[in-house]
C-alpha positions in Angstrom: 1.1 -24.4 5.0 -1.6 -25.5 7.5 -3.7 -22.8 8.3 -6.2 -22.2 11.2 -8.3 -19.4 10.3 -10.0 -18.7 13.7 -6.9 -18.8 15.5 -5.2 -16.4 12.9 -8.1 -14.1 12.8 -8.5 -13.6 16.7 -4.6 -13.4 16.9 -4.2 -10.7 14.3 -7.4 -9.2 15.5 -6.2 -8.8 18.8 -3.0 -7.3 17.5 -4.9 -4.8 15.5 -7.0 -3.9 18.5 -3.7 -3.6 20.6 -2.0 -1.1 18.1 -5.1 0.9 17.7 -5.7 1.1 21.5 -3.0 3.4 22.5 -2.6 6.4 25.0 -5.5 8.6 23.5 -7.8 5.7 23.6 -7.3 5.4 27.4 -7.4 9.1 28.1 -10.6 10.5 25.9 -13.3 7.7 26.7 -12.6 8.3 30.1 -12.6 11.9 30.1 -15.9 12.1 28.0 -17.5 10.1 30.4 -16.5 12.2 33.2 -17.4 15.5 31.5 -20.9 13.9 29.9 -22.3 12.6 33.3 -25.7 11.0 32.5 -25.3 12.0 28.8 -22.3 9.5 28.4 -23.9 7.2 25.9 -24.3 10.3 23.4 -20.7 11.3 23.6 -19.8 7.6 23.3 -21.7 7.2 20.3 -19.9 10.1 18.5 -16.7 8.8 19.8 -17.8 5.4 18.5 -18.2 6.6 15.0 -14.8 8.4 14.8 -13.4 5.2 16.3 -13.5 2.4 15.8 -15.9 2.5 12.8 -14.0 4.7 10.6 -10.7 3.1 11.3 -12.1 -0.3 10.5 -13.6 1.0 7.2 -10.3 2.4 6.2 -8.6 -1.2 7.0 -11.2 -2.9 5.1 -11.2 -0.1 2.2 -7.3 -0.3 1.7 -7.5 -4.1 1.7 -10.1 -3.9 -1.0 -7.8 -1.8 -3.4 -4.5 -3.5 -2.8 -3.9 -3.5 1.1 -1.1 -1.2 1.2 -1.0 2.6 2.5 -0.1 4.0 -0.8 -3.0 2.1 -2.7 -5.5 4.6 -1.0 -6.0 7.6 -3.1 -4.3 6.1 -6.1 -7.1 6.7 -8.3 -6.3 10.5 -7.9 -2.6 9.9 -8.7 0.2 8.0 -7.3 1.8 11.1 -6.0 -1.2 11.9 -3.8 -1.6 8.4 -2.4 2.1 8.6 -1.3 1.5 12.2 -0.2 -1.3 11.3 2.2 0.3 8.1 3.3 3.3 10.1 4.4 1.1 12.6 6.1 -0.5 9.7 8.0 2.8 8.2 9.2 4.3 11.4 10.2 1.1 12.4 12.3 0.4 8.9 13.9 4.3 8.4 13.9 7.1 10.5 15.1 5.2 13.8 15.2 2.2 13.2 17.6 1.0 9.9 18.6 4.4 8.0 19.2 5.6 10.8 21.4 2.5 10.8 23.1 2.6 7.3 24.1 6.0 8.0 26.1 4.8 11.2 27.6 1.6 9.6 28.7 3.4 6.4 30.3 5.5 9.1 32.2 2.5 11.1 33.7 0.4 8.2 34.5 2.9 5.5 35.3 6.4 6.9 36.3 5.1 10.0 38.0 2.4 8.3 40.0 4.0 4.9 41.0 7.7 6.5 41.5 7.1 10.2 42.1 3.8 10.2 44.4 2.1 12.4 41.9 4.7 14.8 41.8 5.4 15.8 38.1 8.7 17.5 39.0 10.1 14.7 41.0 11.3 12.5 38.1 12.5 13.7 34.8 10.6 12.6 31.5 13.9 11.9 30.2 14.1 8.8 32.3 11.0 7.4 31.1 11.3 8.2 27.6 14.9 6.7 27.2 13.5 3.5 28.5 10.3 3.4 26.9 11.9 4.1 23.5 14.7 1.6 24.2 12.1 -1.3 24.5 10.2 -0.1 21.5 13.3 -0.4 19.4 14.2 -3.8 20.6 10.9 -5.2 19.8 10.1 -3.4 16.5 13.8 -4.2 15.1 12.4 -7.5 13.8 9.4 -6.6 11.7 8.4 -10.2 10.9 8.0 -11.1 14.8 6.7 -8.1 16.6 3.0 -8.3 15.6 2.6 -11.9 17.1 4.6 -10.6 20.2 1.7 -8.2 20.8 -1.3 -10.4 20.0 0.0 -13.2 22.1 1.5 -11.6 25.0 0.7 -8.1 25.9 -2.9 -7.7 24.6 -4.6 -10.1 27.0 -3.0 -8.6 30.0 -4.2 -5.3 28.6 -7.5 -6.4 28.3 -7.9 -7.9 31.7 -7.0 -4.7 33.6 -9.5 -2.7 31.6 -12.4 -5.3 32.1 -11.7 -5.4 35.7 -12.2 -1.6 35.8 -15.3 -1.6 34.0 -17.0 -4.4 36.1 -16.0 -2.5 39.1 -17.6 0.6 37.9 -20.9 -1.2 37.1 -21.2 -3.4 40.5 -19.2 -0.9 42.9 -19.2 2.7 41.6 -16.7 5.0 43.3 -19.0 8.2 42.7 -22.3 9.6 41.1 -23.3 10.3 37.5 -23.9 14.1 37.5 -26.7 15.7 35.3 -25.2 16.4 32.0 -27.0 19.9 32.1 -24.8 21.3 35.0 -21.5 19.8 33.6 -21.8 21.2 30.1 -22.6 24.7 31.2 -19.4 24.9 33.1 -17.2 23.6 30.3 -18.9 25.4 27.3 -19.8 22.4 25.6 -23.0 22.5 23.6 -23.4 19.2 22.0 -22.2 15.9 23.4 -22.3 14.0 20.0 -20.1 16.5 18.4 -17.9 16.5 21.3 -17.6 12.7 21.4 -17.0 12.8 17.6 -14.4 15.5 17.4 -12.5 14.0 20.2 -12.2 10.9 18.7 -10.0 12.6 16.1 -7.2 12.6 18.8 -6.8 8.9 18.8 -5.6 9.4 15.2 -6.8 5.7 14.4 -8.4 6.4 11.5 -5.2 8.3 10.0 -3.5 4.9 10.7 -6.1 2.4 9.3 -4.6 2.2 6.0 -1.2 1.9 7.4 -2.6 -0.7 9.5 -4.2 -2.6 6.7 -0.6 -3.0 5.4 0.6 -4.5 8.6 -2.6 -7.0 8.6 -2.3 -7.9 5.1 1.3 -8.5 5.4 1.0 -10.8 8.5 -1.8 -12.7 6.6 0.6 -13.4 3.7 3.2 -14.5 6.1 0.6 -17.0 7.7 -0.1 -18.3 4.2 -3.1 -16.4 2.9 -1.7 -15.9 -0.4 -4.8 -15.8 -2.5 -6.6 -12.3 -2.7 -10.2 -13.2 -2.0 -9.3 -15.5 1.2 -7.0 -12.7 2.3 -9.8 -10.2 2.0 -12.2 -12.3 3.9 -9.8 -12.8 6.4 -8.9 -8.9 7.0 -12.8 -8.3 7.2 -12.8 -11.0 10.1 -9.9 -9.2 11.7 -11.4 -5.9 11.5 -14.6 -7.3 13.2 -12.8 -8.7 15.9 -10.8 -5.5 16.5 -13.9 -3.3 16.2 -15.8 -5.4 18.8 -13.1 -5.1 21.4 -12.7 -1.5 20.8 -16.2 -0.7 20.9 -16.8 -2.7 24.3 -13.8 -1.0 25.6 -14.6 2.8 24.7 -18.2 2.1 26.0 -17.0 0.9 28.9 -14.4 3.4 29.8 -16.9 6.3 29.0 -19.2 4.7 31.4 -16.2 4.4 34.1 -15.8 7.9 33.5 -19.4 9.0 33.9 -19.7 7.0 37.4 -17.3 9.6 39.0 -18.3 12.6 37.1 -19.1 14.2 40.6 -15.8 13.8 41.8 -13.9 16.5 39.3 -14.2 20.4 39.2 -14.9 22.1 36.1 -11.3 23.3 36.1 -9.7 19.7 35.9 -12.1 18.6 33.5 -11.2 21.4 31.2 -7.3 21.6 31.7 -5.9 17.7 32.4 -7.5 14.8 30.7 -4.6 12.7 32.1 -5.4 13.8 35.7 -8.8 12.6 35.1 -7.9 9.3 34.1 -5.6 9.0 37.2 -8.0 10.2 39.5 -10.7 7.9 38.1 -8.7 4.8 39.0 -7.5 6.3 41.9 -11.0 6.9 43.2 -12.2 3.4 42.3 -9.3 1.2 43.6 -7.3 3.5 46.0 -3.5 3.6 45.8 -4.0 0.1 43.9 -5.5 2.0 41.3 -2.3 3.7 40.3 -0.4 0.9 39.9 -3.5 -0.8 37.8 -3.8 2.0 35.4 -0.1 2.8 35.2 0.4 -1.0 34.1 -2.5 -0.6 31.9 -1.3 2.7 30.1 2.3 1.2 29.7 1.1 -1.8 27.9 -1.2 0.1 25.6 1.2 2.8 25.0 4.1 0.3 24.1 2.2 -1.9 21.8 1.0 1.4 20.0 4.4 2.5 19.9 5.8 -0.7 18.6 3.1 -1.0 16.2 3.4 2.6 14.8 7.3 2.6 14.7 7.3 -0.5 12.8 4.7 0.6 10.5 6.7 3.7 9.5 9.7 1.6 8.8 7.7 -0.6 6.6 5.9 2.4 4.7 9.3 4.3 3.9 10.9 1.0 3.1 8.3 0.4 0.3 7.9 3.8 -0.9 11.6 4.0 -1.6 11.7 0.5 -3.1 14.2 -0.8 -0.3 12.2 -4.0 0.8 15.3 -6.0 0.4 17.6 -3.8 2.5 17.1 -4.4 6.2 19.5 -1.6 7.2 17.3 1.0 5.5 14.4 -0.3 7.7 16.5 -0.1 10.7 17.8 3.5 9.7 14.0 4.6 9.4 12.6 3.1 12.7 16.0 4.5 14.5 15.0 8.0 13.2 11.3 7.9 13.9 12.2 6.8 17.5 14.8 9.7 17.7 12.3 12.3 16.6 9.4 10.9 19.0 11.8 10.6 21.9 12.7 14.6 21.9 8.9 15.4 21.1 7.7 13.4 24.0 9.5 15.7 26.4 6.8 18.4 25.6 4.0 16.4 27.8 0.6 14.9 26.9 -1.2 18.2 27.1 1.0 20.1 24.9 0.8 17.5 22.1 -2.9 17.2 22.3 -3.1 20.8 21.6 -0.6 21.0 19.1 -2.4 18.1 17.2 -5.7 19.3 17.1 -5.4 21.9 14.2 -3.9 19.4 12.3 -6.2 16.7 12.9 -9.3 18.9 12.1 -7.7 19.9 8.5 -6.9 16.3 7.5 -9.3 14.0 9.4 -12.4 14.6 7.0 -10.3 13.9 3.7 -9.4 10.6 5.0 -12.9 9.9 6.0 -14.4 10.5 2.7 -11.6 8.7 0.9 -12.6 5.6 3.3 -16.3 6.1 2.1 -15.6 6.1 -1.6 -13.0 3.4 -1.4 -15.5 1.0 -0.2 -17.7 1.3 -3.2 -14.5 1.6 -5.5 -15.9 -0.9 -7.9 -19.0 1.0 -8.8 -17.1 4.3 -9.2 -16.1 4.5 -12.9 -14.5 8.0 -12.9 -11.4 9.0 -11.2 -12.3 12.4 -11.0 -15.1 11.4 -8.8 -12.3 10.9 -6.1 -10.6 14.2 -6.8 -14.2 16.3 -6.8 -15.1 14.9 -3.4 -11.5 15.4 -1.9 -11.2 19.0 -3.0 -14.7 20.3 -1.5 -13.7 18.4 1.9 -10.3 20.1 1.7 -11.9 23.4 1.3 -13.9 23.0 4.6 -11.4 21.1 6.6 -8.3 22.9 6.1 -9.5 26.3 6.8 -11.2 24.8 10.0 -7.8 23.6 11.0 -6.0 27.0 10.2 -8.9 28.8 12.5 -8.2 26.3 15.1 -4.4 27.0 15.1 -5.2 30.9 15.5 -7.5 29.7 18.5 -4.6 27.9 20.0 -2.5 31.1 20.0 -5.6 33.1 21.5 -5.6 35.2 18.2 -8.7 35.8 16.0 -8.5 34.5 12.4 -8.2 37.2 9.7 -11.5 38.8 8.8 -11.9 36.8 5.5 -11.4 33.6 7.2 -13.6 34.4 10.0 -16.4 35.3 7.5 -15.8 31.9 5.6 -15.9 30.1 9.0 -19.3 31.6 9.5 -20.6 30.4 6.3 -19.3 26.8 6.9 -21.0 26.8 10.1 -24.4 27.2 8.4 -23.8 23.9 6.3 -26.0 20.9 6.9 -24.7 18.5 9.8 -22.4 21.0 11.2 -23.8 20.6 14.9 -22.8 17.0 14.5 -19.3 17.7 13.0 -20.3 16.4 9.5 -20.5 19.8 7.7 -18.2 18.2 5.0 -20.5 15.3 4.2 -23.2 16.8 1.7 -20.6 19.0 0.1 -18.5 16.0 -0.6 -21.5 14.1 -2.1 -21.8 17.2 -4.3 -18.5 17.3 -5.3 -18.4 13.6 -6.0 -21.5 14.2 -8.2 -20.6 17.2 -10.1 -17.1 15.7 -11.0 -18.7 12.4 -12.2 -21.0 14.2 -14.5 -18.1 16.5 -15.9 -16.0 13.4 -16.4 -19.1 11.5 -18.2 -20.0 14.2 -20.3 -16.8 15.7 -21.0 -14.9 12.5 -21.7 -12.2 13.6 -19.5 -9.9 12.1 -16.9 -9.2 8.3 -16.4 -11.7 5.6 -15.3 -11.4 2.6 -13.0 -9.8 0.2 -15.7 -7.1 2.9 -16.4 -5.4 2.6 -12.5 
């Protein structure tokens, strides 16, 4: 098979960008810019670390250890690797990210274009039925959908976003507000941490191991059978996607900052979707509604296609049904059905429901990605387990506490005291309070395994 490496790298890289660049990726950078004012660069930096840096690290790290989602974490145990893969696909698939793509499309496109901005004028059922019907049609053939995304939908999406960014640079629709006046109203004390934590909501890091499987499979289909060559191609694909994502995220954050004087603190606090619609409306007038509506529809559709297809591939592999096309179709139909019903809750509720879960699980995946990058130098398997356990003891209580806050309830006293202790850990103000404890857990587990001769080593996996 004749191969054009540059072309293949660009096509798959654009497709990976499109799958990552979904509903949340449009909403949150714009919102961050609007609420950050002249501090938009700091919040953008925090956001960029969470996404695209960690997701691309996840894609490359997973490719290093096999390329499939259930290869990540396998040095802890095979059951653990399947567990984290399942948690990932349920979170970014039918439970949160996929339904959010449809509800975002409804609120930003259907309501704005056909309902004159009145959310009650058109039922979300209509949008969701059409949206998920198209998703199923494009995802039902797993050998073709990624090229459909990369070749046709992505260039249109990029063009719309680039036009908006250029307009914001040369013809801003408002003024950049001083950060201090904004943050005091929104009760935000650290822009970097705000950007870092809001990046969780894109859920891209959770999906990166799964996306690695899509990339590796597509590269194999394109003739890259040899592992070393395929890994180099995966790195190139990741770089292409990361550059595109960083440009778009930074640009959208700046776009939001240029109209930060146009929104009240109440709107900034309560309605991220309204901010995105308002930004494009103020920049382009009524045409802005159509432009952002089309951009969101394409972004959401590409993400929905990618994630539903990924869920089908993942569970087909887990249950060893690779040769059973009907099993794949059943899985994607089930995922689509669940996502359809959850999409009816709306964007804001889905964001709120997801926050505690993301706080609980995101750091676990991050530390796994970091260690996996250095896998060939990590001799003892217990080192993985030690780091993950320590991080879980920090992140899971944080998620539980956030869940109590969601219900406007104080956590139990012992949990409140424990969270007070965690707040004193190094780097807490930047959202990295788990990092140094993870290193300690890694080192201690390594020493115990080496001295006590317990646990398996890298060669045993």
